[in-house]
VOKOLKE-126506 format. One record per atom (N, C-alpha, C): residue number from 0; y, z, x. Coordinates in steps of 0.2 Angstrom, whole numbers. Example, Ala and Ser with C-alpha at 12.3 -4.5 7.8 and 13.67 -1.06 7.14 Angstrom:
<pts>
[pt 0,[-28,39,66]];
[pt 0,[-22,39,62]];
[pt 0,[-16,39,66]];
[pt 1,[-11,35,64]];
[pt 1,[-5,36,68]];
[pt 1,[0,39,64]];
</pts>
This chain:
<pts>
[pt 0,[37,-141,-39]];
[pt 0,[29,-135,-44]];
[pt 0,[30,-129,-43]];
[pt 1,[26,-126,-47]];
[pt 1,[21,-118,-44]];
[pt 1,[18,-114,-40]];
[pt 2,[20,-110,-35]];
[pt 2,[13,-110,-32]];
[pt 2,[11,-108,-35]];
[pt 3,[3,-106,-35]];
[pt 3,[-4,-108,-37]];
[pt 3,[-4,-97,-35]];
[pt 4,[-5,-95,-40]];
[pt 4,[-6,-87,-36]];
[pt 4,[-13,-88,-35]];
[pt 5,[-16,-83,-31]];
[pt 5,[-21,-83,-25]];
[pt 5,[-26,-80,-34]];
[pt 6,[-33,-79,-30]];
[pt 6,[-35,-78,-35]];
[pt 6,[-39,-72,-33]];
[pt 7,[-37,-70,-28]];
[pt 7,[-40,-63,-22]];
[pt 7,[-33,-61,-20]];
[pt 8,[-34,-54,-22]];
[pt 8,[-29,-50,-17]];
[pt 8,[-28,-44,-16]];
[pt 9,[-23,-41,-15]];
[pt 9,[-19,-33,-15]];
[pt 9,[-15,-33,-18]];
[pt 10,[-15,-26,-23]];
[pt 10,[-9,-24,-26]];
[pt 10,[-9,-17,-23]];
[pt 11,[-5,-14,-24]];
[pt 11,[0,-8,-20]];
[pt 11,[4,-3,-22]];
[pt 12,[4,3,-26]];
[pt 12,[7,5,-29]];
[pt 12,[10,12,-24]];
[pt 13,[14,16,-25]];
[pt 13,[16,22,-23]];
[pt 13,[24,28,-27]];
[pt 14,[19,33,-27]];
[pt 14,[24,38,-30]];
[pt 14,[31,39,-30]];
[pt 15,[33,36,-33]];
[pt 15,[41,37,-31]];
[pt 15,[41,47,-32]];
[pt 16,[44,50,-29]];
[pt 16,[48,58,-33]];
[pt 16,[55,58,-31]];
[pt 17,[58,66,-33]];
[pt 17,[64,65,-27]];
[pt 17,[70,62,-33]];
[pt 18,[76,66,-29]];
[pt 18,[81,62,-32]];
[pt 18,[84,58,-43]];
[pt 19,[84,52,-41]];
[pt 19,[84,50,-48]];
[pt 19,[79,49,-53]];
[pt 20,[72,51,-48]];
[pt 20,[64,50,-48]];
[pt 20,[66,58,-56]];
[pt 21,[61,55,-61]];
[pt 21,[60,61,-65]];
[pt 21,[55,66,-63]];
[pt 22,[53,70,-68]];
[pt 22,[49,75,-63]];
[pt 22,[43,76,-60]];
[pt 23,[39,70,-61]];
[pt 23,[33,69,-59]];
[pt 23,[32,65,-55]];
[pt 24,[36,60,-54]];
[pt 24,[40,53,-50]];
[pt 24,[37,50,-55]];
[pt 25,[39,42,-55]];
[pt 25,[35,36,-55]];
[pt 25,[31,32,-52]];
[pt 26,[27,28,-53]];
[pt 26,[24,23,-46]];
[pt 26,[27,17,-51]];
[pt 27,[30,13,-43]];
[pt 27,[32,6,-42]];
[pt 27,[30,3,-35]];
[pt 28,[27,-2,-39]];
[pt 28,[24,-6,-34]];
[pt 28,[31,-7,-26]];
[pt 29,[24,-6,-22]];
[pt 29,[27,-8,-14]];
[pt 29,[26,-14,-11]];
[pt 30,[23,-20,-16]];
[pt 30,[22,-29,-11]];
[pt 30,[28,-33,-14]];
[pt 31,[29,-36,-15]];
[pt 31,[33,-44,-16]];
[pt 31,[31,-48,-18]];
[pt 32,[26,-46,-21]];
[pt 32,[20,-51,-27]];
[pt 32,[14,-50,-22]];
[pt 33,[7,-54,-23]];
[pt 33,[1,-52,-21]];
[pt 33,[0,-54,-13]];
[pt 34,[-2,-50,-12]];
[pt 34,[-4,-47,-5]];
[pt 34,[-11,-50,-1]];
[pt 35,[-14,-56,1]];
[pt 35,[-21,-57,4]];
[pt 35,[-21,-55,7]];
[pt 36,[-17,-55,16]];
[pt 36,[-18,-53,20]];
[pt 36,[-22,-42,23]];
[pt 37,[-24,-43,25]];
[pt 37,[-27,-33,23]];
[pt 37,[-21,-31,29]];
[pt 38,[-20,-37,34]];
[pt 38,[-14,-33,41]];
[pt 38,[-9,-33,38]];
[pt 39,[-6,-39,35]];
[pt 39,[1,-38,30]];
[pt 39,[1,-31,26]];
[pt 40,[-3,-32,22]];
[pt 40,[-5,-24,17]];
[pt 40,[-6,-19,18]];
[pt 41,[-6,-17,28]];
[pt 41,[-5,-10,30]];
[pt 41,[-1,-12,34]];
[pt 42,[3,-15,35]];
[pt 42,[12,-16,38]];
[pt 42,[18,-13,32]];
[pt 43,[15,-17,26]];
[pt 43,[21,-15,19]];
[pt 43,[19,-9,15]];
[pt 44,[13,-6,18]];
[pt 44,[11,1,16]];
[pt 44,[15,7,24]];
[pt 45,[13,6,27]];
[pt 45,[18,8,35]];
[pt 45,[26,11,31]];
[pt 46,[30,3,29]];
[pt 46,[36,2,28]];
[pt 46,[38,7,23]];
[pt 47,[35,7,20]];
[pt 47,[35,9,12]];
[pt 47,[35,16,14]];
[pt 48,[32,18,17]];
[pt 48,[30,29,17]];
[pt 48,[36,31,24]];
[pt 49,[38,25,28]];
[pt 49,[41,25,32]];
[pt 49,[45,30,32]];
[pt 50,[51,34,28]];
[pt 50,[55,38,27]];
[pt 50,[53,46,22]];
[pt 51,[45,43,22]];
[pt 51,[45,50,21]];
[pt 51,[39,56,26]];
[pt 52,[39,60,28]];
[pt 52,[36,63,32]];
[pt 52,[29,64,33]];
[pt 53,[28,68,26]];
[pt 53,[19,67,26]];
[pt 53,[16,60,25]];
[pt 54,[20,54,28]];
[pt 54,[18,45,26]];
[pt 54,[14,48,23]];
[pt 55,[8,41,20]];
[pt 55,[6,40,12]];
[pt 55,[-1,46,13]];
[pt 56,[-3,46,8]];
[pt 56,[-8,52,7]];
[pt 56,[-11,47,-2]];
[pt 57,[-17,51,1]];
[pt 57,[-18,50,-8]];
[pt 57,[-18,53,-16]];
[pt 58,[-14,56,-18]];
[pt 58,[-11,58,-24]];
[pt 58,[-4,54,-22]];
[pt 59,[-3,51,-17]];
[pt 59,[8,45,-18]];
[pt 59,[7,38,-15]];
[pt 60,[-2,37,-15]];
[pt 60,[-3,29,-15]];
[pt 60,[-8,27,-17]];
[pt 61,[-10,17,-19]];
[pt 61,[-15,15,-24]];
[pt 61,[-13,13,-25]];
[pt 62,[-20,9,-20]];
[pt 62,[-22,0,-19]];
[pt 62,[-29,-1,-24]];
[pt 63,[-27,-7,-23]];
[pt 63,[-32,-11,-27]];
[pt 63,[-34,-20,-23]];
[pt 64,[-43,-19,-24]];
[pt 64,[-41,-28,-23]];
[pt 64,[-43,-31,-27]];
[pt 65,[-42,-36,-30]];
[pt 65,[-43,-39,-36]];
[pt 65,[-46,-45,-35]];
[pt 66,[-51,-46,-39]];
[pt 66,[-56,-52,-36]];
[pt 66,[-57,-56,-42]];
[pt 67,[-57,-57,-47]];
[pt 67,[-58,-62,-53]];
[pt 67,[-69,-63,-54]];
[pt 68,[-70,-61,-47]];
[pt 68,[-78,-61,-50]];
[pt 68,[-81,-56,-48]];
[pt 69,[-78,-51,-48]];
[pt 69,[-78,-41,-50]];
[pt 69,[-72,-38,-52]];
[pt 70,[-78,-33,-54]];
[pt 70,[-70,-27,-55]];
[pt 70,[-68,-25,-49]];
[pt 71,[-61,-22,-54]];
[pt 71,[-55,-22,-48]];
[pt 71,[-57,-16,-43]];
[pt 72,[-55,-14,-39]];
[pt 72,[-60,-14,-31]];
[pt 72,[-57,-6,-28]];
[pt 73,[-55,-1,-32]];
[pt 73,[-51,6,-31]];
[pt 73,[-50,4,-19]];
[pt 74,[-48,3,-15]];
[pt 74,[-48,6,-10]];
[pt 74,[-42,8,-5]];
[pt 75,[-40,14,-8]];
[pt 75,[-34,17,-7]];
[pt 75,[-39,23,-2]];
[pt 76,[-43,22,-4]];
[pt 76,[-46,26,4]];
[pt 76,[-45,22,12]];
[pt 77,[-50,17,9]];
[pt 77,[-49,10,15]];
[pt 77,[-44,10,17]];
[pt 78,[-37,10,13]];
[pt 78,[-31,9,15]];
[pt 78,[-27,17,20]];
[pt 79,[-32,17,20]];
[pt 79,[-27,26,20]];
[pt 79,[-30,26,25]];
[pt 80,[-35,27,27]];
[pt 80,[-37,27,35]];
[pt 80,[-38,18,37]];
[pt 81,[-36,14,36]];
[pt 81,[-33,8,42]];
[pt 81,[-25,12,42]];
[pt 82,[-20,15,39]];
[pt 82,[-14,20,40]];
[pt 82,[-16,18,45]];
[pt 83,[-19,25,43]];
[pt 83,[-19,29,48]];
[pt 83,[-22,27,58]];
[pt 84,[-26,22,56]];
[pt 84,[-30,19,61]];
[pt 84,[-24,18,66]];
[pt 85,[-18,12,62]];
[pt 85,[-11,8,66]];
[pt 85,[-5,12,68]];
[pt 86,[-5,18,65]];
[pt 86,[-2,24,66]];
[pt 86,[-3,27,74]];
[pt 87,[-8,28,74]];
[pt 87,[-12,35,79]];
[pt 87,[-16,31,86]];
[pt 88,[-18,26,79]];
[pt 88,[-24,22,87]];
[pt 88,[-19,13,90]];
[pt 89,[-19,11,86]];
[pt 89,[-17,3,87]];
[pt 89,[-11,4,90]];
[pt 90,[-5,8,86]];
[pt 90,[1,6,89]];
[pt 90,[4,13,93]];
[pt 91,[1,19,93]];
[pt 91,[5,24,95]];
[pt 91,[8,25,95]];
[pt 92,[13,22,103]];
[pt 92,[18,20,105]];
[pt 92,[25,20,99]];
[pt 93,[25,19,94]];
[pt 93,[27,13,92]];
[pt 93,[30,17,83]];
[pt 94,[27,24,85]];
[pt 94,[27,32,81]];
[pt 94,[31,37,81]];
[pt 95,[32,37,88]];
[pt 95,[33,44,92]];
[pt 95,[38,47,89]];
</pts>
């Protein structure tokens, strides 16, 4: 039996640039399917940007919350704030 797709979930995309990507970059999914847990989402964003010196920013990250009963919600700013908190307040020793 195929698992049911969650009704409410996050999607996140990163702008990939440099090397083999087109001059203006290309957007790609950074999740392995729908994510329903906020902490898991933030961990996956941190992982996707671990090799980027500048880290995630509003021009290289897009995050939406999908809910069939509400319009898609752009929560990029919330995600950036949560990543900032995780990197500098919640787990600073892991990112020195």
